[in-house]
MIKE-549863 format. One line per field, with one value per atom (N, C-alpha, C): residue number from 1; atom name; x, y, z; residue in three letters. Coordinates in pm, whole numbers, plus 32768, in hexadecimal, padded with zeros to 4 digits. Layout:
N
i c(NUM, ...)
at c(CA, ...)
px c(X, ...)
py c(Y, ...)
pz c(Z, ...)
aa c(ALA, ...)
***
This chain:
82
i c(1, 1, 1, 2, 2, 2, 3, 3, 3, 4, 4, 4, 5, 5, 5, 6, 6, 6, 7, 7, 7, 8, 8, 8, 9, 9, 9, 10, 10, 10, 11, 11, 11, 12, 12, 12, 13, 13, 13, 14, 14, 14, 15, 15, 15, 16, 16, 16, 17, 17, 17, 18, 18, 18, 19, 19, 19, 20, 20, 20, 21, 21, 21, 22, 22, 22, 23, 23, 23, 24, 24, 24, 25, 25, 25, 26, 26, 26, 27, 27, 27, 28, 28, 28, 29, 29, 29, 30, 30, 30, 31, 31, 31, 32, 32, 32, 33, 33, 33, 34, 34, 34, 35, 35, 35, 36, 36, 36, 37, 37, 37, 38, 38, 38, 39, 39, 39, 40, 40, 40, 41, 41, 41, 42, 42, 42, 43, 43, 43, 44, 44, 44, 45, 45, 45, 46, 46, 46, 47, 47, 47, 48, 48, 48, 49, 49, 49, 50, 50, 50, 51, 51, 51, 52, 52, 52, 53, 53, 53, 54, 54, 54, 55, 55, 55, 56, 56, 56, 57, 57, 57, 58, 58, 58, 59, 59, 59, 60, 60, 60, 61, 61, 61, 62, 62, 62, 63, 63, 63, 64, 64, 64, 65, 65, 65, 66, 66, 66, 67, 67, 67, 68, 68, 68, 69, 69, 69, 70, 70, 70, 71, 71, 71, 72, 72, 72, 73, 73, 73, 74, 74, 74, 75, 75, 75, 76, 76, 76, 77, 77, 77, 78, 78, 78, 79, 79, 79, 80, 80, 80, 81, 81, 81, 82, 82, 82)
at c(N, CA, C, N, CA, C, N, CA, C, N, CA, C, N, CA, C, N, CA, C, N, CA, C, N, CA, C, N, CA, C, N, CA, C, N, CA, C, N, CA, C, N, CA, C, N, CA, C, N, CA, C, N, CA, C, N, CA, C, N, CA, C, N, CA, C, N, CA, C, N, CA, C, N, CA, C, N, CA, C, N, CA, C, N, CA, C, N, CA, C, N, CA, C, N, CA, C, N, CA, C, N, CA, C, N, CA, C, N, CA, C, N, CA, C, N, CA, C, N, CA, C, N, CA, C, N, CA, C, N, CA, C, N, CA, C, N, CA, C, N, CA, C, N, CA, C, N, CA, C, N, CA, C, N, CA, C, N, CA, C, N, CA, C, N, CA, C, N, CA, C, N, CA, C, N, CA, C, N, CA, C, N, CA, C, N, CA, C, N, CA, C, N, CA, C, N, CA, C, N, CA, C, N, CA, C, N, CA, C, N, CA, C, N, CA, C, N, CA, C, N, CA, C, N, CA, C, N, CA, C, N, CA, C, N, CA, C, N, CA, C, N, CA, C, N, CA, C, N, CA, C, N, CA, C, N, CA, C, N, CA, C, N, CA, C, N, CA, C, N, CA, C, N, CA, C, N, CA, C, N, CA, C, N, CA, C)
px c(636A, 633F, 62AD, 6282, 61F8, 6195, 61BC, 6162, 6175, 61F1, 620E, 6240, 623B, 6272, 6218, 619F, 6143, 615D, 6169, 617F, 6117, 6102, 60A4, 60E9, 60CD, 60FB, 6093, 60C0, 6064, 6066, 5FF0, 5FE4, 5FD6, 6002, 5FF2, 5F86, 5F30, 5ECA, 5F09, 5EBB, 5EEE, 5F1D, 5EEA, 5F12, 5F85, 5FBD, 602E, 600B, 5F8C, 5F62, 5F6E, 5F8E, 5F94, 5F06, 5EF0, 5E6E, 5E7D, 5E36, 5E3F, 5DF0, 5E29, 5DDF, 5D67, 5D02, 5C88, 5CA7, 5D06, 5D27, 5D58, 5DA9, 5DDA, 5D6A, 5D18, 5CA8, 5C49, 5C2B, 5BCF, 5C0C, 5C8C, 5CD0, 5CCB, 5CE1, 5CE5, 5C5C, 5BF7, 5B73, 5B6E, 5BC2, 5BC9, 5B65, 5B14, 5AB4, 5AD8, 5A9A, 5AB3, 5B0C, 5B2D, 5B86, 5BF1, 5C67, 5CD5, 5D24, 5D56, 5DAF, 5E3C, 5E9B, 5F27, 5F64, 5F9B, 5FCF, 6066, 60B0, 6142, 6173, 61D0, 620D, 62A5, 62DB, 636A, 6391, 63DE, 640D, 63A9, 6337, 62D0, 6249, 61E1, 6159, 60F9, 6085, 6019, 5FA1, 5F4C, 5ECF, 5E5D, 5E01, 5D94, 5D0F, 5CA7, 5C1F, 5C1A, 5BF0, 5BF4, 5BA9, 5B35, 5AE9, 5B2F, 5B64, 5BAE, 5C2A, 5C6E, 5CE6, 5CC3, 5C58, 5C2F, 5C15, 5BD2, 5BB7, 5C39, 5C90, 5D0F, 5D66, 5D6C, 5DBF, 5D8D, 5D0A, 5CD1, 5CF3, 5CE7, 5D06, 5D9C, 5DF0, 5E81, 5EA9, 5E6C, 5E88, 5E5D, 5DEA, 5DB9, 5E1B, 5E49, 5EA9, 5F2C, 5F5B, 5FD9, 5FCF, 5F60, 5F4D, 5F48, 5F0A, 5F03, 5F8E, 5FE2, 606B, 60B9, 60AC, 60F5, 60C5, 6041, 6007, 5FEA, 5FFF, 5FDD, 5F51, 5F04, 5E7B, 5E24, 5DB4, 5D58, 5D34, 5D33, 5D1C, 5C89, 5C45, 5BBB, 5BB4, 5B53, 5B3F, 5B9C, 5BF3, 5C4E, 5BFB, 5C10, 5BC4, 5C01, 5BAD, 5BDB, 5BE4, 5C24, 5C30, 5BA9, 5B3F, 5ABC, 5A7A, 5AB7, 5A83, 5A30, 5A16, 59C8, 5A24, 59F3, 5A44, 5A4A, 5ABF, 5AD2, 5ACC)
py c(7BAA, 7B3D, 7B4D, 7BC8, 7BDF, 7BB2, 7BC3, 7BA0, 7B12, 7AE4, 7A63, 79FB, 7A1B, 79C1, 794F, 794B, 78DF, 786B, 77F4, 7782, 7716, 76C2, 7653, 75D4, 7568, 74E7, 74B5, 7495, 7464, 73CB, 7393, 7302, 72D7, 725E, 7225, 71BA, 71BA, 7152, 70D2, 7067, 6FE5, 6FE8, 7048, 7054, 70B7, 70EA, 7145, 71D7, 71F8, 7284, 72C9, 734A, 739A, 73B6, 73A8, 73C7, 744B, 74B2, 7534, 7533, 7568, 7572, 75D0, 75B9, 760B, 769E, 76BB, 7748, 778F, 774D, 778A, 7795, 772E, 7734, 77A4, 77B3, 781D, 78A6, 78B7, 7937, 7960, 7902, 7920, 7917, 78E9, 78DA, 786A, 7806, 7796, 772A, 7700, 7695, 761D, 7614, 75A0, 75BE, 763D, 7662, 76C1, 76BB, 7711, 773C, 77B7, 77E9, 77ED, 77B2, 77B9, 782C, 788F, 7908, 790D, 7907, 7909, 7992, 7993, 7A0E, 79FF, 79EA, 79D5, 794C, 7949, 78CA, 788A, 78C8, 7892, 789D, 7870, 787E, 789C, 78D0, 78EA, 7899, 7877, 7832, 7892, 78A3, 7902, 78C0, 78F7, 78DC, 7918, 78CC, 78FE, 7982, 7993, 7A0E, 7A85, 7A70, 7ADC, 7B02, 7A9F, 7ABF, 7B0D, 7AE9, 7B32, 7BC5, 7BDF, 7C69, 7CB2, 7C6F, 7CAA, 7CC9, 7C6B, 7C7D, 7CF1, 7CFB, 7D69, 7DEF, 7DF9, 7E76, 7E94, 7E2E, 7E42, 7E72, 7E39, 7E63, 7EF4, 7F17, 7FA1, 8002, 7FE0, 8037, 8041, 7FD1, 7FD1, 8029, 8020, 8074, 8107, 8127, 81B3, 81E7, 8193, 81BC, 81D1, 8174, 817E, 81F2, 8207, 826B, 82F0, 82F8, 8372, 8364, 83CC, 83CD, 8369, 8340, 82E5, 831C, 82C5, 82EC, 82D9, 8342, 8333, 82D1, 8278, 821A, 81A2, 819D, 8129, 80AD, 8046, 7FCB, 7F7C, 7F59, 7F0C, 7E79, 7E27, 7D97, 7D52, 7D8C, 7D4F, 7D70, 7DCB, 7DEB, 7E6A, 7EAA, 7F24, 7F9C, 800A, 8083, 80C1, 80F7, 8130, 81C3)
pz c(DE5F, DEB2, DEDA, DEEF, DF17, DEAC, DE2E, DDC1, DD8F, DD8A, DD4D, DDB0, DE30, DE94, DEBD, DE8C, DEAD, DE4D, DE83, DE2B, DE4A, DDE9, DDF5, DDC7, DE09, DDD8, DD75, DCFD, DC97, DC97, DC88, DC82, DBF1, DBD6, DB51, DB56, DAF0, DAE5, DAB2, DAAF, DA82, D9F0, D9A2, D916, D902, D971, D96A, D95D, D960, D956, D9DD, D9D9, DA52, DA81, DB01, DB3D, DB88, DB5B, DB9D, DC1E, DC89, DD06, DCF6, DD42, DD3C, DD54, DDAD, DDC9, DD4C, DCFB, DC7F, DC18, DC0C, DBAC, DBD0, DC51, DC7C, DC62, DC81, DC6D, DBD9, DB80, DAF1, DAAE, DAF6, DABA, DA54, DA66, DA08, DA31, D9D0, D9EA, D992, D91E, D8C8, D84E, D837, D7C9, D7FD, D7C1, D7EB, D770, D773, D70B, D743, D6FA, D71E, D6CF, D716, D6D6, D6EB, D67C, D682, D6AC, D709, D73C, D738, D6C2, D6B5, D6EA, D756, D790, D7EF, D801, D85C, D818, D85A, D825, D896, D870, D8CE, D8A2, D901, D8E2, D904, D8A5, D8B3, D894, D8CE, D8A0, D813, D7AD, D723, D70D, D74A, D738, D779, D7F2, D836, D7E6, D7AC, D75F, D6E2, D69E, D625, D646, D6B6, D6E0, D703, D74F, D778, D6FF, D6A1, D62A, D5D4, D5C3, D574, D5B4, D637, D67C, D675, D683, D67A, D5EF, D587, D4FF, D4EA, D51F, D513, D556, D5CF, D615, D5C9, D593, D548, D4CC, D485, D40F, D434, D4A5, D4D1, D4F2, D52E, D54D, D4CA, D46C, D3EE, D397, D396, D33D, D381, D403, D44D, D487, D47C, D4B1, D466, D4A1, D45B, D3D0, D36F, D2E4, D2C0, D292, D266, D1F2, D1F6, D18A, D18E, D1F2, D1FE, D21C, D1CF, D1E1, D254, D2B5, D328, D303, D356, D339, D32B, D367, D35B, D2D7, D289, D206, D201, D276, D275, D276, D23E, D23C, D2C6, D2EB, D371, D372)
aa c(MET, MET, MET, ALA, ALA, ALA, LEU, LEU, LEU, PHE, PHE, PHE, GLY, GLY, GLY, VAL, VAL, VAL, SER, SER, SER, GLU, GLU, GLU, TYR, TYR, TYR, LEU, LEU, LEU, LYS, LYS, LYS, LEU, LEU, LEU, GLY, GLY, GLY, SER, SER, SER, ASP, ASP, ASP, GLY, GLY, GLY, ARG, ARG, ARG, VAL, VAL, VAL, ILE, ILE, ILE, LEU, LEU, LEU, PRO, PRO, PRO, GLU, GLU, GLU, THR, THR, THR, LEU, LEU, LEU, ARG, ARG, ARG, ALA, ALA, ALA, HIS, HIS, HIS, ALA, ALA, ALA, GLY, GLY, GLY, ILE, ILE, ILE, THR, THR, THR, ASP, ASP, ASP, HIS, HIS, HIS, VAL, VAL, VAL, SER, SER, SER, PHE, PHE, PHE, VAL, VAL, VAL, ARG, ARG, ARG, GLN, GLN, GLN, GLY, GLY, GLY, TYR, TYR, TYR, LYS, LYS, LYS, PHE, PHE, PHE, GLN, GLN, GLN, MET, MET, MET, TRP, TRP, TRP, ASN, ASN, ASN, PRO, PRO, PRO, ASP, ASP, ASP, ARG, ARG, ARG, PHE, PHE, PHE, ALA, ALA, ALA, GLU, GLU, GLU, TYR, TYR, TYR, ARG, ARG, ARG, ALA, ALA, ALA, GLU, GLU, GLU, ALA, ALA, ALA, LEU, LEU, LEU, LYS, LYS, LYS, ARG, ARG, ARG, ALA, ALA, ALA, LEU, LEU, LEU, GLU, GLU, GLU, VAL, VAL, VAL, LEU, LEU, LEU, LEU, LEU, LEU, GLY, GLY, GLY, ALA, ALA, ALA, PRO, PRO, PRO, GLN, GLN, GLN, PRO, PRO, PRO, GLY, GLY, GLY, LEU, LEU, LEU, VAL, VAL, VAL, SER, SER, SER, PRO, PRO, PRO, SER, SER, SER, GLY, GLY, GLY, SER, SER, SER, ALA, ALA, ALA, GLY, GLY, GLY)
***
């Protein structure tokens, strides 16, 4: 409840689109573009640049868990050797 207990009423525009409250846009750093990220039965909305950074780091951590310690010469999602 402490983390997910905050709720917002979403408004719909005249064309049926959801209008995000400023508080949510500011929290997520969303301006004029948004990435919708599927999370199984739900989704998250991210600032596209922040999501790209988060995803690259998450992939790096996942590979380290699967492969053990960081691997020399492992190519990162950005294309550079790690």
